[in-house]
N, C-alpha and C positions, 0 to 999 in steps of 0.2 A: 077571174079567179084562176090561179095556176095551182096545180098540184104536183108535187115531186113524184116522180116515178120511182117506185121501190121494187127492185127486182129481187125476189126471194132466192135464196140459195138452192141450187140443184141438190139432189141427193148425193151426187159425187162430191160436190164442194163441201157439203156438211160432213160427210164421211172422212174426206181428206183432212179437214180441219181437226176433227177429233183424233184421227190417226196420228197426225203430227204432234199434237199435244201429248198423247199417251206415249209415243215413241221417244219424244224428247224427255219425258219424265223418267224413262228407263235408260236413257243414255244411248239409245239405238239410232240416232240421227247423226250422221257424220257432220262435223263442223262445216258450216258453209253450204250444206246441201239441203236445208229446209225448203228453200224456194223451189229448187229443182224438183224435189220429191213431191211437194204440194201441187205444182203445176201438172206433173205427170199423173198424179192421182185424180186431180180434178178433171183432166181431159180423158181419163180412162186408158192412158197409154203406157202405164207402168207394167213392164214385163217381169217375168219370173227372174230373168237375169238381172234386171235392175234391182229387185228386191235383194237378191243374193249378194250383189256387189255392195249395196248400201249397208246391209247388216254385217257383212264381212269387214268392211272398213271400220264401222263403228266398234265392232268387237275387238278387232286388232288394236285400235287406239285405246280402248278400255283396258285391255290386258297389258299393254305397254305402260299405262299409267299406274298399274298396280305394282307396289314395291317388291313383292315376292312372286309375282306372276301367277297367283292363285286368287280365286274369288273369296 
């Protein structure tokens, strides 16, 4: 009899998955950065500078996409 090993998610993995979903919903994940952000969150290596860069990039793109430059 063989049983498949199921490795439950770590708290970091669960939180990273939730954070990515919520940030995507708000348009705060720069295009093409989801995997990078998720891996850093899961590993616990995302720095304050990483967060600032990710959010600045996303907000800049969001503002440029706005026709009048205002929310």
